[in-house]
N, C-alpha and C positions, 0 to 999 in steps of 0.2 A: 298805667302807662302801657302803650303798645308800640311795636316797632314802627308802624306807619304814622307816627306823630312827630310834630316839630320838636317837642321837648326831648324826645328820644334821639332823633337824628342830629339835632343841633346842639344839645347840651349833654344829656346823659352819656351817650355813646362816646363822643370825643373825650370827655373828662375821664371816663373809665379806661379808655384805651391809653391815654397819656399816663395815667397813674400805673397802669399795668406794665407799660414799657420801662418806667423808671423804678419799678418795685423790684427788690431782690427776689430771685427765683423762689427761694424757700417760703416767701410770704405771699406769693401770687394766688394760691388757693384761698388763703384767708381774705385777700382783697376781693376776689371774685365772689366769695360767700357774702361778704358785707354788701357789695354792690347788688347782688341778687336779692338779698333781703330788703334792701332799700327799694329796688325795682318792684318787688312784689307788694311791699307795704304802701306804695305810692297811692294806689286806688282804694284799698281797704285794709288799713293797718291792723285791725283787730283779728282778721283771719290769718295773719301770719302765724298766730299761735297754733293753729291747726296743723300747718305745714311743719312747724318746729316740733310739735308733739309726734307727728308721724316720723320725723327724722330721728328723734331720740328713741322712740319706740322700736323702730326697726334696727337702729344701730345696736341697741341692747339685745334685741332678738338675735341678731347676727353673732354677737359675742357669746350668747348663751348656747346657740346651736354649735358653735365651735367647742365650747366647754363640754357639752354632753357628747359631742362626737369624739373628742380626745379621750374621754373616759368610757367610750363604747357603751353608751346608754341610749339605745334607739328609742325607747319610750319617752325619755326626756326630750329628744330631738323632735319627735312627732308632736309632743305637747306644745313645744315652743312654736313649731310651724303652724299648728292649728290656731294658737293664740295670735300669731302674726296675721294670718289670713282673715280670721274672724274680726280682729281688731280693725284692720284696714278696710275691709268691706263694710263693717259696721259704721265707721266714720263716713265713708262714701255714701252709704245708704241713707243715713240720717240727714245729711246736708243736701243730698241730691234728690232723694226719692220720697221723703216723708210726706211732703205736701201733695205729691202725686197720689199716694195711697189714701190720704185723707180726702182729697177731692173725689177719687174713685169710690170710696166708701160712702160719701155723702150722696153721690149720684145713685148708687145701688140701693141704699136704704132710706133715701130721702131724709137723712139726718142732717144736722147743722154743726158738725164738729168744726171748730175754728182752725184755720190753717196756722202753722207755725210761722212766726215772724223771723225767718232766717233767709239769708241770701246765699246763693251758690258761690262758694269760694272759687276764684278763678284758677283754672288749671288743676283742680283736685283730681279729676279723672286721670290726668297724665301722671302726676307725681305719685298717686296711689299705686298705679300699675308698675311704676318704676321701683318703688320700695318693696312691693310684693315680689317682683322678679328677683330682687336681691336676696331676700330671705329664702325663697324657694331654691335659688341656685346655690346658696350656702348649704342648705339642707341636702341637696343632691351631690354636693362636693364639686360642683363645676367652678366655683370661685372660693377664695379664702375670705374669711370674715375680715372686714376693714377695721383696723385698730385705731387709725387716726380719725377722730371725730370730725375735725375740720374738713378733711378730704371727703368724708362721706356726706356731710351736710352740704358741701359745695356741689357734689354730684346730684343730690336731690333737688336743690334750689337753683341750679345753674340757669340764669335768666335767659340765655339764648333759646332754650327749648322748654322752658317751664310752663308756659301758658298754652302752647299749641303744638307741642311735639317738635320733631319726631320723638316717639317713645324710645328712650335710650336705655336698653338693659345694661345692668351693671357689668356683666361679663364683656360687653362690647367696649366699655370705656375704662375698665379696671387699670390697665397698664398706662393709660394716658393721664391718669390723675397725678402721677408722680414722674412720668417720663416723656413729656411732650416737648416739642421743639417749636419755637416761635421765631420766624425769620421774615425778611422783607418779602420774599416770594410768596409765602403762605399768607402774609398779611394782604398783599395786593390781590391774590386769588380770592381771599375771603371777602374783601371789600367789593370786588366785582360781582361775586355771587350774591352778596347782600343787596346790591343795587338792582340786579336783575329781578330778585324777589320783590323789592320795593316797587319796581315798575309794574310787575304782574298785579300786585295788590292795588296800587293807587291809580295806575293808568288803565288797566284792563278791568279788574274785578269791580272797583268802585263805580266806574262809568257805566258798565253794562248792568250793574246792580240797580241803577236808576230806572231802567226799563222794567225790570222785574218788580221793583217797589211800586211803580205807577200802576202796573196791571194788578198786582196783589191788593193794593189799597182801593182799586176802582170798584165799580158796580158790576158784579158778576152777571146780573140780569141782562146787561147789554153787551156782554163779552162775546166776541165772535170766535169761531174755531181757529182762525188764523192768529188772532191775538193770544189765545191760550197757548198755542204752540210756540209763538214768539216768546211769551213769558217763560215757558218751560225751558226753551233754549237759552234764554238770558240767565236763568238761575243755574243751569247746567254749566255755563261758562263762568259765572260769578263764583260759584263754590270751588271750582277747580283752580282758578287763578288766585282766589283769596287764600285757600289753604296751601296750595303748592307754593304760592308766593311767600307765605309765612315760613314754610319749610325751607325754602331757599335762603331766606334771611337768617334763619336759625343755623343752617349749615355754614353760611358765610361768616356769621359771628363766631361760630366754633373755630373756623380756620384762623380768624384773627387772634384768638386766644390759644391757638396751638392744638385744638381738638379736631378730630375727624368724626363727624356725626353721621349716622346712617342715612342713606337716601330714602325718601318717603314716597316719591312719585316717579313713574317711568312712562310718560306719555299714555295715560290710561285710556284716553278717548281714541287711540289708534287700535284698540283691541278688536278682536274678531269673535269674541264670545264673552259671556259674563264671567266665566272661570278665569279667562285671561285678564279681564278688567280687574278682578280682585287680587291678581298677582302684581298689578301695577298701581293700584290706588291705595293710599294710606298703608304702605307696605309694612311699616313697623307695628301697626295695630293688628293686621292680619297675622304677622309672625308671632305676636304675643299670644293671641288666642290659639293659634296652632300649637305653640310650645307649652302653654300652661293650662289649656282647657281641652282641646281636641285630642291631643296625644295621650294625656293622662286618663281621659275617659275611655281610651281604647282605640281611638282613631278608626281606621278601616281594618283592624286586625281581628275583630270579633264577629265577623259576619255582616251581611248587607243590612239586616234590620237594625243592629246596634249602630252601624255607621250612620244610618238615617237619623236615629235618635240623637247621636252625637252632633251631627250637623245642625239639627234643629236647635239644640241647646246653644251651640256656638253662635248661631245667627240670631236667636232670641236675645242672647246677652250682648251681641254686637249692636243690635238695634237699641237696646236699653242703655248701653254705655253712652250713646250719643246724646241722650237727653231725657229729662223727666217728663215725657209725654208719650201717650200710647201710639201716636203716629210713627215714632221711631221704631217701636216694636213691630208695627205693621210693615215698615220699610225693611226691617231685618228678615221677617218671615217671607216677604215678597221675593227677596234675593235667595232665600233658602229654597223656595219652590223652584225658581229658575235653575239654580245650581244643581239641585237634585235631578231635574229633568235632563240637564246636560250630562250629568254623570251616568244616568241610567241608559239614555239612548240618543239624546240630541246631538252630542258632540260627534259621534260617529256618522250620523246622518248629515251633519253640516260639512263634513269633509268633502262631500260631493257638490256643495254649493260653490258658486263663484266667490272670490274673495270679497268683492264689493258688496255682495248680498250678505255675507257673514258680518261685515263691518256695519252695514245698515241695521241688521238685526240687533247687534250689540248696542249701538247708539240709541236705537229706539227704546229698548228696555231700560237702559241707563237713564234716559231723559224722563221716562214715565216714573221711574223710581224716585228721581229727585223731586217730583211733585208730591209724592207721599211724604218725603222727608221735609219739604219746605212748609207745608200747610198743616198746622196742628189741629185745626177744627175739622172734624170728620165730615160735617155737613157741607162746609165750604169745599173741602177736598173732593167729596163726591160730586158736587155740582161742577167743579172745575174739570174733573176727568170726563164727565158727560159732555161738556162743551168741547173738550179736546177731540172726542171721538164722534162729534157731529150729532149727538143725541138731543142737544138743546141749542137754541140761538142760531143766528145766521153763520154761514161759513166765512164770510168776508164782510167787512164794513170800512167806512172811511177812517176810523181810528187805526185799524190794522194797516191801511195804506200809509197813514202818517208815520206809524212806527217803522214800517219798512223803509220809507224814504229817509227817516232820521237815523235808524240804526242798521240798515241793511248791509252797507259796506263794512261797518264796524264788526258785525257778526261774522262776515266772511274773513276778516282779518283775525278774529279770535279763533275761528275754526282752523285757519292755517297755523297760527301761533301755538295751538294746542296739539298739533300733529308733529310728525317727525320731519316734515319738510324743511323747517329752518335748520335743523341739525344736519340734514343731508347737504343743504346749500353751504353751510359753514365747512363741512368736511371737504366738499369739492373745491371750495375757495382755498382751503389750507393746502390741499393736494396740488392745486395750480401754483400757489406761491412757492411751494417747495419742490417744484418739478425738476429743477436742476440740482442734483444731489451732490454738490460740492459743499465743503465746510462753510465757505463764505456765503453761498446761496442759502444754506439752511439758517445760518445766523441772521441773515438779512430778512429772510421770510418770516422767521419767528419774531423779529423786531417789528416788522410791518404788521403782523397779526396782532401783536400786543398793542400797537398804536391804534389800530382800527377798533379793537375791542375796548380800549380805554376811552376813546371818543364816544363810542356807542353807549357805554355805561354812564359817561358824563352827561350825555343828552338825557338819558333816563332820569338821572338825579335832578337835572334842571327842570324837566317837565313835571316830575313828581313833586318837587318842592313848590313849583308854581301852583299845582292843584291843592296841595296841603295848605299853603298860605291863603288861597282863595276860600278856604273853609268848605271845600266840596264834600259831597257825600262820602263818608268814611266809616262804614260799619265794620264790626269784627264778628264774623259768623260763628267762630268757634269759642267765643266767650262762654256760651251756655253749656259747653261740654266739659 
């Protein structure tokens, strides 16, 4: 079950919300836990056992870390932490990377080792990182061990952010597990945020994804340079509106149930450098690697050479985290090289560039990077990149003209929607509506703003429902992560 499905929007979510509202406060975490387990088990019930094992495993590890800490036994604490990290990464490695290693070994040795008949459990990368952050933070003394198993299990399995994030560290949500408030204002705010995310996913990501899918599935031998860049632009917008849309829906759902989840995107395509881009894209993942990998390795405190090694490790792991294919590793190393160049000399040089040139630079390398991310077959990837840079095939053809006529205006809309311009327009409109600063005018302006935004989100809902009912193209890019 995914958020952008009729069964979730029309059945699961309304039923859970009604039950949540009438449920006594002390039983709401249990209700959310049961709803989350049902949500997760909907598509693959057998893999719920893996998530339950991770939950029990790290709940026990947290209690043991507390036990050894109270008795001032540092060796015991280190042993439990090592057990937790090795156990979690072992599970993740087995289910996500076993077949990658088998396939790579077969290619290197020309052997014929059979692949394991296992599927990738949905969301395993997300909930593994969450449970690991919990035990690490208990070990560091940043949070107290959770004694209530229901509360801890609900944190791990909470369906709003289970399958696509944002990655919610336990320290961020600890106090909300037992002390959150659910009221009409938060509920309305959450529903509006959810609908904005649904629109991003269904109206924007799915529709532009058709262009990328057509080009990717087509004949590369007849692909023109213009088509290749149109395809790369299409995927650039698809993955942003897909993933940020799911993050918006998760944050909105969190509000409906009284939680404040961390933001995961901040207009990343408005960046003027790759360094800035990674401060704005998948913010919770970047923060996780910085907190639990980069800083423990020494960060930038042990000299330039050690910093370079630490950066390489982080970006190798960042690429590998995204999927069991070597193109993701290449994608991670690609950004490592650019980020290293920016740290060493490029950022200072870029300060003298016009802002528009800085922005073009960032968008160019981001778009090329998404090609590495999207195409797993290295031979196809290489050919596609050659076409993009004019080394093969014609620059323009009739198919490119057709795509421009069909999707050109839509691409412009997506470019505007992914920028800060809509936010600036909303800010100016709000400022205009509240220009007379009397109490009556402020109340009237806020009411008018609420009505306009409600109509806007209602239109998004109707259009999204129409597209979902029609059975339109509706992939979920982050299932494989």
